[in-house]
Backbone as a ProteinNet text record, in pm:
[ID]
protein_1_A
[PRIMARY]
MEETMIELSEELLLRMYYKMNQARFFEEKLGELEEKGQVHGTVHLAMGQEAAGVMACLALEEGDL
[TERTIARY]
78.2	-4.5	98.9	40.3	150.1	99.3	224.6	106.4	148.1	69.7	8	60	180.3	148.4	124.6	51.6	22.1	71.2	146.8	245.4	139.9	186.1	40.3	176.7	130.9	132.3	149.5	269.8	324.5	141.9	88.9	-30.5	-178.3	-136.9	-295.4	-246.2	-116.1	-121.8	-85	-101.2	-64.5	-293.1	-338.7	-519.7	-547.1	-515.8	-556	-500.6	-320.7	-349.7	-388.9	-458.2	-524.6	-678.5	-775.3	-934.8	-905.8	-759.3	-766.9	-811.6	-681.1	-727.2	-837.5	-888.9	-1012.6	-1135.3	-1091.4	-1187.7	-1215.7	-1107.3	-1056.7	-1080.3	-1058.3	-1033.6	-1288.7	-1340.8	-1452.6	-1480.7	-1429.6	-1510.5	-1487.7	-1402.7	-1292.8	-1403.2	-1481.8	-1583.2	-1687	-1738.2	-1843.1	-1857.9	-1759.8	-1723.7	-1767.5	-1691.9	-1658	-1877.5	-1900.6	-2071.5	-2159.3	-2109.3	-2199.6	-2174.6	-2053.1	-2045.5	-2084.3	-2134.9	-2173.9	-2362.5	-2323.1	-2544.6	-2591.8	-2487.2	-2547	-2589.3	-2545.5	-2588.6	-2723	-2783.4	-2975	-2933.9	-2981.4	-2893.3	-2773.7	-2813.4	-2688.3	-2536.6	-2485.3	-2327.2	-2185.5	-2149.8	-2066.6	-1884.9	-1838.4	-1633.2	-1617.3	-1488.6	-1477.6	-1305.9	-1246	-1132.5	-1020.8	-895.1	-807	-858.5	-958.4	-1008.8	-980.1	-981.9	-977.8	-940.3	-882	-780.7	-881.6	-962.4	-1078.2	-1191.5	-1218.8	-1297.8	-1245.6	-1189.5	-1079.8	-1075.1	-1028.5	-993.3	-1047.5	-1217.5	-1314.2	-1369.6	-1421.1	-1473.3	-1321.7	-1254.6	-1181.6	-1147.4	-1188.1	-1191.7	-1345.8	-1406.8	-1537.6	-1530.3	-1580.5	-1601	-1703.1	-1720.6	-1875.7	-1923.5	-2073.5	-2201.3	-2139.9	-2080.5	-2136.9	-2217.8	-2273.1	-2353.4	-2446.1
-131.8	50.6	115.9	237.5	312	460.7	474.6	611.8	747.7	836.7	938.2	1031.1	1159.9	1294.6	1476.2	1522.9	1673.3	1708.9	1831.1	1924.7	2004.5	2023.1	2100.2	2275.6	2368	2509.6	2539.9	2602.9	2645.3	2697.2	2820.2	2882.3	2723.5	2716.4	2567.1	2429.6	2484.5	2374.4	2448.4	2604.6	2664	2639.5	2690.6	2747.5	2593.2	2448.2	2336.5	2376.2	2392.1	2336.9	2469.1	2567.8	2671.6	2632.8	2527.2	2451.3	2376.4	2284.8	2212.7	2256.4	2332.1	2345.6	2498	2521.3	2589.1	2489.3	2361.7	2258.4	2213.6	2212.1	2108.2	2196.5	2407	2479.9	2447.6	2490.1	2467.1	2320.1	2231.7	2073	2068.7	2124.2	2089.7	2278	2269	2474.9	2325.4	2275.7	2255.9	2133.7	2030.5	1946.6	2018.3	2133.7	2255.6	2248.8	2348	2348.7	2192.3	2051.3	2006.1	1975.1	1963.1	1870.3	2025.9	2074.5	2196.4	2153	2093.2	2068.8	2178.9	2253.7	2389.4	2335.3	2192.4	2203.4	2081.8	2054.3	2008.1	1900.4	1809.3	1685.3	1670.4	1592	1500.8	1555.7	1511.7	1525.3	1449.4	1505.8	1344.9	1438.9	1484.4	1451.8	1384.7	1488.6	1418.3	1495.1	1491.2	1540.7	1449.9	1455.3	1407.6	1354.6	1409.1	1338.2	1506.4	1621.3	1705.5	1721.5	1663.4	1679.7	1589.1	1529.5	1411	1510.9	1560.6	1672.6	1785.5	1791.8	1979.9	1932.5	1795.3	1757.6	1718.4	1688.5	1679.1	1774.1	1920.1	2012	2043.3	2107.2	2163.1	2049.4	1955.6	1945.9	1942.9	2021	2026.5	2075.7	2099.5	2190.7	2288.3	2416.1	2470.3	2398.7	2394.5	2272.2	2130.9	2155.8	1980.1	2041.6	2188	2125	2201.3
-44.4	16.3	-27.8	-105.2	-72.8	-27.3	44	157.6	90.6	149.1	138.3	217.8	164.9	281	204.8	259.4	192.8	291.7	215.3	286.7	353.4	478.6	585.9	580	529.3	585.6	681.9	771.7	914.3	919.7	807.9	924.3	927.6	873.5	864.2	1031.6	1048.2	1166.2	1261.4	1298.8	1399.8	1379.7	1268.6	1345.2	1391.9	1298.7	1389.9	1508.3	1572.3	1704.9	1779.6	1706.8	1763.5	1818.8	1684.6	1699.7	1801.7	1858	1905.3	2078.1	2048.2	2205.1	2187.4	2183.4	2154.4	2195.1	2151.9	2181.2	2278.3	2286.1	2497	2604.2	2586.9	2656.6	2712.3	2577.3	2553.2	2706.2	2616.6	2720.2	2875.1	2916.8	3001.7	3137.6	3031.2	3099	3094.8	2983.9	2976.6	3110.7	3116.4	3199.8	3382.7	3394.7	3540.4	3592.2	3413.4	3458.5	3424.2	3459.2	3450.5	3573.5	3629.4	3789.2	3882.5	3835.7	3902.3	3898.2	3806.9	3821.3	3725.9	3638.3	3550.8	3408.7	3398.3	3241.2	3188.2	3209.3	3126.8	3058.2	3055.6	2956.6	2952.8	2839.3	2778.7	2799.3	2830.8	2799.9	2811.9	2676.6	2633.2	2567.6	2656.5	2646.7	2569	2509	2394.4	2417.7	2560.2	2560.7	2524	2417	2404.7	2281.5	2180	2082.5	1938.3	1995.1	1992.9	1856.2	1777	1646.4	1540	1587.9	1541.9	1468.9	1540.5	1524.9	1405.7	1523.8	1420.8	1229.1	1250.8	1156	1047.2	1095.1	953.2	986.3	1054.4	975.7	881.9	906.3	814.9	690.3	697.3	542.3	461	557.2	485.1	390.9	314.2	127.4	168.8	55.5	62.9	-34.2	18.5	-19.3	80.6	180.3	216.1	286.4	321.6	454.5	407.5
[MASK]
+++++++++++++++++++++++++++++++++++++++++++++++++++++++++++++++++

């Protein structure tokens, strides 16, 4: 099986890192609110899996939604 690598610019790598940190921060705050009983409904935290969501969203193109 042939391996394929794509080149990623420094700008894109920094954007991805920023988005992953943003997702982690949001989930940490959401977890704190849930522990305090301030969230009504189901909460599913995916800490440690931020890259999957960020990469999936960055792959979206105009018209995908």
